[in-house]
KOLDRENBA-374064 format. One record per residue (C-alpha): residue number from 1; residue in one letter; chain; x, y, z. Coordinates in steps of 0.05 Angstrom, whole numbers. Example, Ala and Ser with C-alpha at 12.3 -4.5 7.8 and 13.67 -1.06 7.14 Angstrom:
REM residues 2
> pos	code	unit	xx	yy	zz
> 1	A	A	246	-90	156
> 2	S	A	273	-21	143
This chain:
REM residues 384
> pos	code	unit	xx	yy	zz
> 1	M	A	-1	-2	0
> 2	T	A	22	72	-12
> 3	K	A	42	108	51
> 4	T	A	24	180	67
> 5	L	A	68	236	83
> 6	K	A	33	292	119
> 7	F	A	51	363	93
> 8	G	A	46	433	114
> 9	I	A	56	494	68
> 10	I	A	88	557	92
> 11	G	A	75	611	41
> 12	G	A	9	594	4
> 13	G	A	16	638	-56
> 14	L	A	32	617	-128
> 15	M	A	79	560	-117
> 16	G	A	43	536	-51
> 17	R	A	-19	527	-97
> 18	E	A	21	490	-151
> 19	F	A	44	440	-100
> 20	A	A	-25	428	-69
> 21	S	A	-50	419	-141
> 22	A	A	7	366	-152
> 23	A	A	-13	332	-89
> 24	A	A	-85	328	-112
> 25	R	A	-61	295	-176
> 26	W	A	-18	242	-144
> 27	C	A	-59	187	-173
> 28	H	A	-31	210	-239
> 29	L	A	33	174	-216
> 30	L	A	34	97	-227
> 31	E	A	94	75	-184
> 32	S	A	97	122	-125
> 33	D	A	100	85	-58
> 34	L	A	93	150	-17
> 35	R	A	43	204	-27
> 36	P	A	32	273	2
> 37	E	A	-27	295	42
> 38	L	A	-36	370	57
> 39	I	A	-61	381	127
> 40	A	A	-38	453	146
> 41	V	A	-25	519	111
> 42	C	A	9	581	138
> 43	D	A	4	648	104
> 44	T	A	1	719	132
> 45	N	A	-58	735	82
> 46	P	A	-121	702	108
> 47	A	A	-154	708	39
> 48	I	A	-106	653	13
> 49	H	A	-130	604	70
> 50	T	A	-200	601	36
> 51	W	A	-174	570	-28
> 52	Y	A	-142	516	8
> 53	T	A	-197	498	56
> 54	G	A	-244	503	-2
> 55	N	A	-207	453	-45
> 56	F	A	-174	407	6
> 57	P	A	-215	377	59
> 58	T	A	-155	346	92
> 59	V	A	-131	415	111
> 60	A	A	-145	419	184
> 61	K	A	-105	481	206
> 62	T	A	-94	549	176
> 63	T	A	-50	602	209
> 64	A	A	-10	663	200
> 65	D	A	46	640	247
> 66	Y	A	93	589	221
> 67	R	A	110	567	292
> 68	E	A	41	540	301
> 69	L	A	46	497	239
> 70	L	A	117	471	262
> 71	A	A	86	453	329
> 72	M	A	38	401	300
> 73	P	A	71	334	311
> 74	E	A	31	300	258
> 75	I	A	68	341	203
> 76	D	A	123	303	168
> 77	A	A	144	350	118
> 78	V	A	139	425	97
> 79	Y	A	141	462	33
> 80	C	A	166	534	43
> 81	A	A	157	588	-9
> 82	V	A	169	655	23
> 83	P	A	210	718	5
> 84	H	A	286	707	6
> 85	N	A	297	748	68
> 86	L	A	257	698	108
> 87	H	A	294	635	86
> 88	A	A	347	631	140
> 89	E	A	296	641	196
> 90	I	A	243	595	173
> 91	Y	A	281	543	138
> 92	T	A	325	528	199
> 93	A	A	265	530	241
> 94	V	A	232	475	198
> 95	I	A	297	433	199
> 96	R	A	307	438	273
> 97	A	A	233	420	282
> 98	G	A	253	352	249
> 99	K	A	208	364	185
> 100	H	A	234	346	117
> 101	L	A	240	408	75
> 102	M	A	228	427	5
> 103	G	A	249	503	1
> 104	E	A	247	551	-55
> 105	K	A	312	580	-86
> 106	P	A	360	613	-71
> 107	F	A	361	580	-3
> 108	G	A	379	643	36
> 109	I	A	383	717	14
> 110	D	A	458	716	13
> 111	K	A	514	669	29
> 112	A	A	513	684	101
> 113	A	A	442	663	107
> 114	N	A	454	601	64
> 115	D	A	513	582	113
> 116	Q	A	462	584	170
> 117	I	A	414	537	135
> 118	T	A	474	492	116
> 119	Q	A	493	489	190
> 120	A	A	422	469	213
> 121	I	A	423	412	159
> 122	R	A	490	386	186
> 123	E	A	463	386	257
> 124	N	A	401	347	234
> 125	P	A	423	294	187
> 126	D	A	358	252	189
> 127	V	A	322	311	156
> 128	I	A	318	309	81
> 129	V	A	324	380	54
> 130	R	A	320	398	-21
> 131	C	A	313	460	-64
> 132	S	A	259	469	-116
> 133	S	A	276	467	-191
> 134	E	A	228	437	-242
> 135	F	A	256	444	-311
> 136	P	A	308	388	-312
> 137	F	A	248	339	-306
> 138	Y	A	224	353	-376
> 139	P	A	234	289	-418
> 140	A	A	283	322	-465
> 141	V	A	330	344	-407
> 142	Q	A	323	274	-377
> 143	A	A	348	248	-444
> 144	I	A	406	298	-441
> 145	G	A	420	274	-374
> 146	K	A	426	203	-396
> 147	M	A	472	225	-452
> 148	I	A	516	258	-401
> 149	D	A	517	192	-357
> 150	E	A	535	152	-420
> 151	H	A	592	202	-436
> 152	R	A	566	212	-505
> 153	F	A	588	283	-514
> 154	G	A	661	267	-519
> 155	R	A	706	326	-502
> 156	I	A	661	384	-477
> 157	I	A	672	445	-522
> 158	E	A	623	492	-490
> 159	V	A	561	495	-445
> 160	E	A	508	548	-442
> 161	T	A	448	550	-396
> 162	G	A	396	602	-382
> 163	F	A	329	624	-353
> 164	L	A	299	684	-390
> 165	H	A	239	725	-374
> 166	S	A	207	784	-406
> 167	S	A	164	798	-341
> 168	D	A	201	864	-327
> 169	L	A	205	890	-397
> 170	D	A	147	939	-381
> 171	P	A	177	999	-341
> 172	N	A	108	1015	-317
> 173	K	A	99	950	-281
> 174	P	A	91	964	-208
> 175	I	A	148	943	-163
> 176	N	A	141	880	-119
> 177	W	A	186	846	-69
> 178	K	A	229	810	-120
> 179	R	A	252	880	-141
> 180	M	A	269	903	-73
> 181	I	A	340	889	-41
> 182	E	A	314	884	27
> 183	F	A	269	824	8
> 184	N	A	302	794	-52
> 185	G	A	374	809	-36
> 186	E	A	433	837	-76
> 187	Y	A	434	777	-122
> 188	G	A	373	805	-158
> 189	C	A	355	760	-218
> 190	M	A	410	710	-200
> 191	G	A	381	694	-132
> 192	D	A	309	686	-163
> 193	L	A	327	650	-228
> 194	G	A	397	624	-222
> 195	I	A	392	556	-187
> 196	H	A	346	537	-247
> 197	A	A	402	551	-297
> 198	C	A	455	521	-253
> 199	H	A	420	453	-237
> 200	I	A	443	413	-298
> 201	P	A	515	438	-301
> 202	F	A	522	427	-225
> 203	R	A	489	358	-229
> 204	A	A	539	340	-284
> 205	G	A	597	361	-242
> 206	W	A	611	422	-283
> 207	Y	A	624	473	-225
> 208	P	A	653	540	-244
> 209	K	A	723	553	-226
> 210	N	A	717	625	-237
> 211	V	A	668	680	-263
> 212	R	A	667	746	-302
> 213	A	A	599	773	-290
> 214	I	A	565	827	-330
> 215	L	A	501	850	-290
> 216	R	A	449	904	-314
> 217	K	A	401	948	-280
> 218	L	A	357	967	-341
> 219	V	A	297	997	-301
> 220	T	A	321	1039	-243
> 221	E	A	254	1060	-215
> 222	R	A	183	1033	-217
> 223	P	A	113	1054	-198
> 224	D	A	98	1041	-124
> 225	G	A	24	1027	-138
> 226	K	A	5	1091	-99
> 227	G	A	16	1140	-156
> 228	G	A	91	1153	-142
> 229	K	A	158	1122	-163
> 230	V	A	208	1084	-122
> 231	P	A	280	1063	-136
> 232	C	A	285	994	-167
> 233	K	A	355	972	-141
> 234	T	A	360	896	-159
> 235	W	A	399	870	-220
> 236	D	A	351	858	-278
> 237	N	A	397	813	-322
> 238	A	A	461	774	-307
> 239	T	A	510	741	-356
> 240	L	A	561	698	-320
> 241	F	A	621	677	-361
> 242	C	A	655	616	-327
> 243	E	A	708	565	-336
> 244	A	A	691	494	-316
> 245	A	A	718	422	-325
> 246	D	A	686	354	-332
> 247	P	A	702	311	-277
> 248	A	A	726	259	-325
> 249	A	A	779	308	-352
> 250	P	A	795	358	-297
> 251	D	A	850	390	-333
> 252	D	A	809	403	-397
> 253	I	A	776	472	-383
> 254	F	A	714	494	-423
> 255	P	A	674	557	-422
> 256	L	A	608	554	-384
> 257	T	A	558	611	-392
> 258	V	A	500	622	-346
> 259	K	A	445	673	-363
> 260	T	A	389	698	-317
> 261	F	A	348	752	-349
> 262	R	A	286	787	-325
> 263	I	A	285	832	-386
> 264	A	A	289	787	-445
> 265	P	A	246	813	-503
> 266	G	A	204	755	-530
> 267	E	A	218	706	-475
> 268	K	A	156	693	-434
> 269	D	A	187	642	-388
> 270	T	A	243	606	-425
> 271	W	A	294	554	-395
> 272	T	A	347	531	-440
> 273	V	A	409	483	-443
> 274	R	A	460	477	-498
> 275	I	A	521	429	-496
> 276	L	A	570	424	-550
> 277	G	A	616	365	-554
> 278	T	A	666	335	-601
> 279	E	A	623	273	-610
> 280	T	A	553	295	-593
> 281	S	A	519	363	-582
> 282	A	A	448	376	-555
> 283	F	A	400	435	-547
> 284	F	A	335	444	-510
> 285	S	A	291	504	-494
> 286	T	A	222	504	-461
> 287	K	A	201	550	-519
> 288	N	A	191	485	-556
> 289	P	A	179	435	-500
> 290	R	A	172	375	-542
> 291	R	A	235	383	-585
> 292	L	A	306	356	-570
> 293	E	A	359	375	-619
> 294	V	A	418	332	-625
> 295	L	A	480	330	-669
> 296	E	A	519	267	-672
> 297	Y	A	589	274	-708
> 298	G	A	620	212	-736
> 299	G	A	675	246	-776
> 300	G	A	680	277	-843
> 301	A	A	642	339	-866
> 302	K	A	571	320	-850
> 303	Q	A	544	356	-791
> 304	N	A	467	352	-785
> 305	W	A	425	373	-725
> 306	E	A	369	321	-715
> 307	Q	A	303	347	-686
> 308	I	A	271	294	-641
> 309	D	A	198	302	-619
> 310	M	A	197	276	-547
> 311	G	A	137	243	-519
> 312	Y	A	114	237	-446
> 313	D	A	177	196	-428
> 314	T	A	185	215	-355
> 315	A	A	229	195	-296
> 316	F	A	168	174	-257
> 317	K	A	115	134	-294
> 318	T	A	47	167	-303
> 319	I	A	-19	147	-333
> 320	T	A	-8	197	-391
> 321	G	A	4	163	-458
> 322	G	A	73	170	-491
> 323	I	A	47	205	-549
> 324	F	A	25	268	-509
> 325	E	A	59	332	-493
> 326	F	A	92	349	-426
> 327	G	A	82	416	-391
> 328	F	A	101	456	-330
> 329	P	A	49	425	-285
> 330	D	A	77	359	-306
> 331	A	A	148	380	-287
> 332	I	A	124	403	-217
> 333	L	A	90	334	-206
> 334	Q	A	155	300	-228
> 335	M	A	196	342	-182
> 336	W	A	151	328	-123
> 337	A	A	154	254	-139
> 338	S	A	230	258	-137
> 339	F	A	227	292	-69
> 340	L	A	184	238	-39
> 341	Y	A	225	184	-73
> 342	E	A	287	212	-39
> 343	I	A	254	212	28
> 344	E	A	231	142	20
> 345	H	A	291	112	-12
> 346	G	A	348	156	12
> 347	E	A	372	174	-59
> 348	P	A	348	196	-125
> 349	K	A	320	148	-176
> 350	N	A	378	168	-221
> 351	R	A	428	226	-223
> 352	F	A	385	273	-265
> 353	A	A	320	255	-231
> 354	G	A	338	287	-165
> 355	C	A	321	354	-136
> 356	V	A	373	406	-122
> 357	T	A	415	388	-61
> 358	P	A	436	435	-6
> 359	D	A	508	427	-27
> 360	E	A	486	451	-101
> 361	A	A	450	509	-70
> 362	A	A	510	529	-31
> 363	A	A	552	525	-94
> 364	S	A	503	572	-127
> 365	H	A	515	623	-70
> 366	R	A	591	621	-80
> 367	L	A	578	631	-156
> 368	F	A	529	690	-144
> 369	T	A	573	722	-89
> 370	A	A	634	718	-134
> 371	A	A	591	748	-188
> 372	L	A	573	807	-148
> 373	E	A	649	815	-134
> 374	S	A	665	811	-208
> 375	Q	A	615	863	-228
> 376	K	A	643	911	-176
> 377	T	A	716	904	-196
> 378	G	A	710	887	-269
> 379	Q	A	755	827	-260
> 380	T	A	750	752	-263
> 381	V	A	738	724	-194
> 382	S	A	763	655	-174
> 383	L	A	716	604	-138
> 384	T	A	771	553	-122
């Protein structure tokens, strides 16, 4: 029989509702031996509570105080989706309460906050802690992960990953917490988008050795929603030029570029990965979520990119037929299946079917902190 893991949500907004919806669709998964049951929700906005109680009869408690939720002994795990300035306080409280934690990126407003979270994890080794990142669960990216595991790329020539939005292109868009340093942190777009772009290279072992960052503040003030204007101090766009190496060839350095843009004309919500190798190359973008592009080079002049239409070939089997298309809600369900799989089995189903680990989140903080220093000095900053 499938066992139940009782969940609480701290931060019931957009992503909290996405998790609740995924939990309601758990029957979509065919092989899960552990399922989530939502029993409590914490949010400082009482209007949000109504959506949960109206749709989830299992929700027995709503509160504005996360401490009340953590005091419930029946809760096994928590999903926390709150502004970055609250990560250190609430994440460490969840971990020290003995609850498994799925937290939102960047796992602390800055490196000092991330260090606090890391220390709490070390002190509570029985608690499973992971960071949210959905996009690698797309079938095409799972296929790329398998290609990496099979060493099909040969010698790595170059890797480029990115997460691109156009959500801030409109200068008349009112400011919100993600554009305020006191809530979002000095990382700006890197903190909010970066772990998504880092997930695949980090999981492949392609960690940056250094970084030369070019950061942009394109909109310096925004409407405050009250008829006035306020400064917009966070970085809008970041391009990180790095050097990395494949663990199989640690002396063979290649360029790794990581882009996180909130102002990217024409990009609604685009996650991309491009890997160029001497034997095989691959490209995927969520702009065309079904298509995987692969070039296999066998020598000579012929070099043809093959376009492969991916079906519903997922890490965790579902009721959906293989001919159908995969989308963002499916990626969220797969990510949550991965989290519960790791809780139940102690390890991911395979290397690229695992959620972002605390060590990978910590690596992102080292990268983003170095990127801020690089922007300030105009120099390449070492991470090793």
